[in-house]
Backbone as ProteinMPNN parsed JSONL, in Angstrom:
{"seq_chain_A": "XXXXXXXXXXXXXXXXXXXXXXXXXXXXXXXXXXXXXXXXXXXXXXXXXXXXXXXXXXXXXXXXXXXXXXXXXXXXXXXXXXXXXXXXXXXXXXXXXXXXXXXXXXXXXXXXXXXX", "coords_chain_A": {"N_chain_A": [[-22.357, 23.134, -52.114], [-20.636, 24.096, -49.503], [-18.6, 23.068, -47.157], [-16.643, 23.589, -44.071], [-15.029, 21.676, -42.026], [-13.673, 20.897, -38.791], [-11.184, 19.867, -35.99], [-9.696, 19.994, -33.179], [-6.835, 19.756, -30.889], [-5.269, 20.854, -27.79], [-3.003, 21.293, -25.047], [-3.487, 22.814, -22.116], [-1.809, 25.55, -19.904], [-2.057, 24.506, -17.476], [-2.219, 21.616, -17.556], [-4.263, 20.449, -18.455], [-6.13, 19.243, -20.973], [-7.783, 20.063, -23.823], [-10.512, 19.973, -26.418], [-11.887, 19.995, -29.449], [-14.348, 19.92, -31.681], [-16.039, 20.163, -35.337], [-18.844, 19.838, -37.683], [-19.531, 21.12, -39.625], [-21.94, 20.976, -40.885], [-21.853, 18.561, -42.377], [-22.693, 15.646, -41.931], [-20.863, 13.991, -38.708], [-18.643, 14.34, -39.921], [-16.696, 15.679, -38.16], [-16.078, 14.504, -35.839], [-15.121, 12.511, -36.701], [-12.325, 13.332, -37.766], [-11.792, 14.418, -34.897], [-11.193, 12.133, -33.996], [-9.124, 10.503, -35.448], [-7.665, 12.656, -34.898], [-6.869, 12.14, -31.969], [-6.697, 8.81, -31.923], [-3.95, 9.313, -33.482], [-2.698, 10.642, -31.754], [-1.298, 13.245, -31.425], [-1.09, 16.502, -30.023], [-2.019, 19.408, -29.379], [-2.701, 21.232, -31.613], [-4.854, 21.97, -34.785], [-6.913, 21.048, -36.969], [-8.188, 21.481, -40.35], [-10.426, 20.928, -42.772], [-11.999, 21.7, -46.037], [-14.456, 21.205, -48.026], [-16.098, 21.353, -51.17], [-19.095, 21.303, -53.109], [-18.988, 20.315, -56.047], [-20.202, 19.01, -58.422], [-19.995, 16.651, -58.698], [-20.826, 13.644, -57.099], [-19.994, 12.163, -54.336], [-20.455, 10.563, -52.723], [-20.622, 7.92, -49.474], [-17.794, 7.764, -49.643], [-16.62, 10.276, -49.354], [-16.176, 10.679, -46.828], [-13.714, 8.992, -46.497], [-12.458, 10.571, -48.217], [-11.888, 12.928, -46.613], [-10.624, 12.392, -44.041], [-8.505, 11.209, -45.599], [-7.277, 13.505, -46.155], [-6.605, 15.066, -43.831], [-4.821, 13.089, -42.26], [-2.95, 13.119, -44.762], [-2.083, 15.89, -44.479], [-1.233, 16.301, -41.634], [1.05, 14.419, -41.987], [2.37, 15.677, -43.579], [3.096, 18.228, -42.311], [4.577, 17.214, -40.687], [3.814, 16.083, -37.823], [2.924, 13.461, -37.787], [4.027, 10.079, -38.944], [4.083, 8.647, -42.061], [2.593, 6.097, -42.174], [3.459, 3.298, -43.177], [1.774, 2.338, -45.216], [-0.964, 1.983, -44.437], [-1.495, 4.383, -44.633], [-1.339, 7.641, -46.203], [-0.538, 6.958, -48.788], [-2.034, 4.689, -49.211], [-4.162, 5.677, -49.854], [-3.972, 7.192, -51.628], [-3.09, 5.94, -53.567], [-5.451, 4.592, -53.977], [-7.452, 6.071, -55.525], [-9.911, 5.955, -58.271], [-10.477, 5.168, -62.371], [-12.354, 6.973, -62.462], [-12.744, 9.066, -60.574], [-10.467, 9.965, -60.984], [-10.448, 11.058, -63.603], [-12.128, 13.237, -63.327], [-10.554, 15.284, -62.06], [-10.203, 14.623, -59.476], [-7.978, 15.337, -56.746], [-5.15, 14.642, -54.366], [-5.808, 16.626, -51.734], [-8.077, 17.402, -51.766], [-8.39, 19.223, -53.968], [-9.186, 20.869, -56.908], [-7.72, 19.801, -60.571], [-5.83, 21.633, -62.528], [-7.416, 23.963, -65.064], [-9.377, 22.78, -65.412], [-12.756, 22.958, -65.43], [-15.778, 22.985, -63.596]], "CA_chain_A": [[-22.716, 23.392, -50.689], [-19.45, 24.477, -48.96], [-18.447, 22.642, -45.542], [-15.027, 23.712, -43.368], [-15.257, 20.629, -40.775], [-12.393, 21.099, -37.991], [-10.911, 19.459, -34.632], [-8.38, 20.386, -32.295], [-6.578, 19.477, -29.405], [-4.24, 21.05, -27.008], [-3.059, 21.509, -23.532], [-3.352, 24.3, -21.3], [-0.564, 25.45, -19.17], [-2.002, 23.759, -16.104], [-1.922, 20.202, -18.044], [-5.722, 20.367, -18.778], [-6.617, 18.668, -22.536], [-8.661, 21.151, -24.276], [-10.699, 19.455, -27.585], [-13.216, 19.842, -29.582], [-14.778, 19.654, -33.595], [-17.373, 20.595, -35.455], [-18.974, 19.136, -38.676], [-20.546, 22.304, -40.387], [-23.019, 19.962, -41.611], [-20.939, 17.274, -43.441], [-22.991, 14.788, -40.552], [-19.994, 12.984, -38.204], [-17.274, 14.41, -40.273], [-15.722, 16.648, -37.302], [-15.951, 13.487, -34.891], [-13.952, 11.563, -37.687], [-11.349, 14.349, -37.753], [-10.969, 14.476, -33.887], [-10.803, 10.887, -33.479], [-7.8, 10.81, -35.971], [-6.413, 13.503, -33.463], [-6.943, 11.492, -30.905], [-5.864, 7.922, -32.598], [-2.386, 9.693, -33.576], [-1.72, 10.87, -30.243], [-0.965, 14.664, -31.643], [-1.327, 17.664, -29.685], [-1.289, 21.551, -29.726], [-3.14, 21.19, -33.424], [-5.848, 22.341, -35.121], [-7.009, 20.439, -38.393], [-9.266, 21.631, -40.901], [-10.819, 20.009, -43.875], [-12.694, 22.04, -46.774], [-15.051, 20.621, -49.094], [-17.076, 21.751, -51.635], [-19.049, 20.606, -53.804], [-18.243, 20.661, -57.6], [-20.893, 18.371, -59.14], [-19.518, 15.382, -58.481], [-21.546, 12.625, -56.09], [-18.997, 11.377, -53.688], [-21.237, 9.38, -51.23], [-19.875, 8.144, -48.474], [-16.787, 7.999, -49.818], [-16.297, 11.886, -48.759], [-15.35, 10.232, -45.645], [-12.806, 8.594, -46.753], [-11.154, 11.661, -48.707], [-11.782, 14.227, -45.597], [-9.985, 11.559, -43.807], [-7.159, 11.383, -46.149], [-6.236, 15.224, -46.459], [-6.593, 15.486, -42.555], [-4.033, 12.801, -42.427], [-2.071, 13.792, -45.255], [-1.737, 17.304, -43.814], [-0.995, 16.017, -40.444], [2.461, 13.811, -42.223], [3.39, 17.357, -43.87], [3.662, 19.219, -41.166], [5.432, 16.675, -39.226], [3.231, 15.962, -36.456], [2.501, 11.937, -37.69], [4.703, 10.006, -39.952], [3.597, 7.495, -42.366], [2.187, 4.142, -41.38], [4.005, 2.207, -44.244], [0.706, 1.409, -46.279], [-2.309, 2.254, -44.375], [-2.058, 6.036, -44.608], [-1.663, 8.31, -47.209], [-0.172, 6.652, -49.821], [-2.471, 3.695, -49.851], [-5.612, 6.232, -50.426], [-3.371, 7.897, -53.03], [-3.327, 4.588, -54.905], [-7.02, 4.021, -54.352], [-8.124, 6.846, -56.714], [-10.365, 5.131, -59.218], [-10.128, 6.322, -63.076], [-13.679, 8.092, -62.211], [-12.409, 10.245, -59.491], [-8.886, 10.855, -61.716], [-10.82, 12.034, -64.557], [-13.236, 14.568, -62.43], [-10.18, 15.961, -61.086], [-10.275, 15.127, -57.383], [-6.583, 15.214, -56.454], [-4.389, 14.67, -53.281], [-5.907, 17.521, -50.938], [-9.352, 17.747, -51.685], [-8.625, 20.501, -55.129], [-9.255, 20.625, -58.441], [-6.575, 19.942, -61.622], [-5.567, 23.636, -62.852], [-7.901, 24.23, -66.382], [-10.573, 21.933, -65.318], [-14.079, 23.489, -65.128], [-16.973, 21.932, -63.427]], "C_chain_A": [[-20.852, 23.585, -50.61], [-19.152, 23.793, -47.386], [-16.757, 22.769, -45.065], [-15.492, 22.802, -42.098], [-13.769, 21.02, -39.933], [-12.737, 19.722, -36.6], [-9.73, 19.976, -34.385], [-8.117, 20.254, -30.796], [-5.235, 20.24, -28.783], [-4.375, 21.21, -25.317], [-2.388, 23.011, -22.896], [-2.403, 24.343, -20.307], [-0.931, 24.561, -17.856], [-2.247, 22.466, -16.702], [-3.395, 19.822, -18.715], [-5.856, 19.852, -20.313], [-7.804, 19.712, -22.616], [-8.799, 20.435, -25.683], [-11.84, 19.877, -27.817], [-13.293, 19.773, -30.717], [-15.979, 19.85, -34.006], [-17.413, 20.076, -36.99], [-19.18, 20.28, -39.923], [-21.169, 21.386, -41.556], [-22.936, 19.019, -42.566], [-21.337, 16.126, -42.113], [-21.742, 14.177, -40.285], [-18.852, 13.156, -38.915], [-15.74, 15.016, -38.918], [-15.188, 15.263, -36.255], [-15.204, 12.512, -35.306], [-12.307, 12.185, -37.539], [-10.977, 14.253, -36.046], [-10.762, 12.641, -33.44], [-9.623, 10.155, -34.279], [-6.635, 11.692, -35.168], [-5.836, 12.511, -32.601], [-6.037, 9.56, -31.241], [-4.076, 7.876, -32.865], [-1.785, 10.133, -32.718], [-1.323, 12.526, -30.785], [-1.572, 15.178, -30.529], [-1.374, 19.102, -30.171], [-1.683, 21.895, -31.114], [-4.766, 21.35, -34.004], [-5.659, 21.412, -36.841], [-8.286, 20.765, -39.124], [-9.305, 21.417, -42.605], [-11.618, 20.849, -44.759], [-13.327, 21.348, -48.073], [-16.175, 21.497, -49.162], [-17.629, 21.028, -52.616], [-19.454, 21.026, -55.468], [-19.14, 19.654, -58.827], [-20.779, 17.083, -59.363], [-19.966, 14.701, -56.942], [-20.476, 11.609, -55.631], [-19.442, 10.121, -52.851], [-20.508, 9.315, -50.134], [-18.701, 7.94, -48.364], [-16.066, 9.356, -49.719], [-15.759, 11.707, -47.554], [-14.117, 9.942, -45.535], [-11.623, 9.824, -47.262], [-10.835, 12.553, -47.461], [-10.702, 13.277, -44.654], [-8.393, 11.822, -43.789], [-6.32, 12.733, -46.465], [-6.421, 15.225, -45.062], [-5.347, 14.8, -42.202], [-2.622, 13.088, -42.912], [-1.241, 15.354, -44.581], [-1.049, 17.492, -42.622], [0.701, 15.578, -40.819], [2.607, 14.882, -42.803], [3.97, 17.806, -42.95], [4.849, 18.931, -40.01], [4.923, 16.099, -37.686], [3.033, 14.371, -36.809], [3.879, 11.56, -38.74], [4.157, 8.755, -40.96], [3.382, 6.269, -41.99], [2.56, 3.02, -42.328], [2.561, 1.482, -44.988], [-0.465, 1.808, -45.836], [-2.862, 3.834, -44.348], [-2.05, 6.943, -45.828], [-1.889, 7.654, -48.837], [-1.304, 5.407, -50.594], [-3.947, 4.388, -50.366], [-4.969, 6.835, -51.691], [-3.738, 6.709, -53.858], [-4.933, 4.164, -55.022], [-7.895, 4.747, -55.348], [-8.806, 5.779, -58.042], [-10.142, 5.843, -60.79], [-11.177, 7.059, -63.036], [-13.083, 9.261, -61.911], [-11.051, 10.975, -60.343], [-9.581, 11.757, -62.95], [-11.82, 12.927, -64.312], [-12.31, 15.152, -61.916], [-10.014, 16.179, -60.039], [-8.699, 14.519, -57.365], [-6.451, 15.33, -54.867], [-4.801, 16.524, -52.684], [-7.166, 18.117, -51.338], [-9.507, 18.532, -53.399], [-8.953, 19.751, -56.232], [-8.064, 20.8, -59.667], [-7.025, 21.306, -62.091], [-6.213, 23.215, -64.297], [-8.67, 23.283, -66.505], [-11.897, 22.546, -64.951], [-15.386, 22.975, -64.726], [-17.851, 23.086, -63.101]], "O_chain_A": [[-20.042, 23.267, -51.48], [-19.756, 24.351, -46.47], [-15.838, 22.158, -45.611], [-16.277, 23.254, -41.264], [-12.821, 21.434, -40.6], [-13.721, 19.039, -36.314], [-8.883, 20.343, -35.199], [-8.835, 20.514, -29.831], [-4.181, 20.138, -29.411], [-5.367, 21.24, -24.589], [-1.449, 23.788, -23.071], [-2.082, 23.281, -19.773], [-0.029, 23.956, -17.276], [-2.834, 21.947, -15.753], [-3.487, 18.861, -19.478], [-5.284, 20.768, -20.903], [-8.551, 20.075, -21.706], [-7.766, 20.179, -26.301], [-12.718, 20.14, -26.995], [-12.196, 19.508, -31.21], [-16.955, 19.76, -33.262], [-16.357, 19.876, -37.59], [-18.895, 20.025, -41.093], [-20.878, 21.222, -42.74], [-23.78, 18.723, -43.411], [-20.43, 15.759, -41.365], [-21.194, 13.713, -41.284], [-17.955, 12.331, -38.745], [-14.524, 14.841, -38.854], [-13.997, 15.106, -35.985], [-14.654, 11.708, -34.553], [-11.323, 11.507, -37.246], [-9.792, 13.994, -35.832], [-10.097, 12.249, -32.481], [-9.149, 9.166, -33.72], [-5.435, 11.559, -34.927], [-4.665, 12.142, -32.518], [-4.938, 9.271, -30.768], [-3.249, 6.996, -32.631], [-0.556, 10.153, -32.656], [-0.794, 12.961, -29.762], [-2.48, 14.554, -29.98], [-0.854, 19.678, -31.127], [-1.073, 22.759, -31.743], [-5.706, 20.746, -33.487], [-4.67, 21.239, -37.554], [-9.368, 20.413, -38.654], [-8.429, 21.688, -43.426], [-12.606, 20.928, -44.03], [-12.631, 21.01, -49.03], [-16.877, 22.08, -48.335], [-16.954, 20.135, -53.126], [-20.15, 21.973, -55.834], [-18.739, 19.598, -59.989], [-21.449, 16.465, -60.19], [-19.552, 15.131, -55.865], [-20.121, 10.586, -56.217], [-18.883, 9.084, -52.495], [-19.835, 10.255, -49.712], [-18.221, 7.871, -47.232], [-14.88, 9.416, -50.044], [-14.9, 12.49, -47.149], [-13.383, 10.444, -44.684], [-10.455, 9.983, -46.908], [-9.674, 12.905, -47.251], [-9.613, 13.846, -44.72], [-7.544, 12.221, -42.993], [-5.169, 12.918, -46.862], [-6.242, 16.435, -45.198], [-4.501, 15.589, -41.78], [-1.586, 13.249, -42.267], [-0.058, 15.607, -44.351], [-0.375, 18.497, -42.395], [1.603, 16.144, -40.201], [3.553, 15.325, -42.153], [5.183, 17.816, -42.741], [5.522, 19.539, -39.177], [5.612, 15.794, -36.712], [2.956, 13.812, -35.715], [4.61, 12.422, -39.229], [3.769, 7.782, -40.313], [4.209, 5.526, -41.462], [2.012, 1.92, -42.258], [2.425, 0.281, -45.219], [-1.26, 2.075, -46.738], [-3.972, 4.333, -44.162], [-3.078, 6.827, -46.495], [-2.795, 7.739, -49.667], [-1.474, 5.171, -51.79], [-4.727, 3.796, -51.112], [-5.618, 6.89, -52.736], [-4.629, 6.666, -54.707], [-5.467, 3.558, -55.95], [-8.858, 4.23, -55.914], [-8.109, 4.948, -58.623], [-9.682, 6.984, -60.759], [-11.015, 8.082, -63.701], [-12.898, 10.233, -62.642], [-10.731, 12.164, -60.333], [-9.287, 12.93, -63.18], [-12.394, 13.393, -65.296], [-12.757, 15.867, -61.02], [-9.768, 17.243, -59.47], [-8.344, 13.458, -57.877], [-7.283, 15.894, -54.156], [-4.193, 17.493, -53.139], [-7.302, 19.336, -51.241], [-10.576, 18.435, -54.002], [-9.003, 18.545, -56.472], [-7.493, 21.889, -59.728], [-8.114, 21.88, -62.064], [-5.712, 22.224, -64.828], [-8.802, 22.785, -67.623], [-11.99, 22.565, -63.723], [-16.101, 22.513, -65.615], [-19.041, 22.902, -62.842]]}, "name": "protein", "num_of_chains": 1, "seq": "XXXXXXXXXXXXXXXXXXXXXXXXXXXXXXXXXXXXXXXXXXXXXXXXXXXXXXXXXXXXXXXXXXXXXXXXXXXXXXXXXXXXXXXXXXXXXXXXXXXXXXXXXXXXXXXXXXXX"}
């Protein structure tokens, strides 16, 4: 299964805030992305996270990965700055050996040359 979840927020010319989200079947993930945008107070942005099933059951940990990837993207694009431990660095350090062995890396991608 492939899921493309997103959240966005922008301000119209008249100052009205417009925001929405969609979880594309990954129940609750769109609202988690929207909460991230709200918590970080970013505006005029859309964040999209794509996840596909590659044979590894992530369980509820998938929500941590979805939020981490979104936060990393916002940080890399300059919308937010590192929060000194609660942001992407802490999430990257939390990779356990099983996830690392199976090729799950920052950004949700697969390591080159690895077949699943």
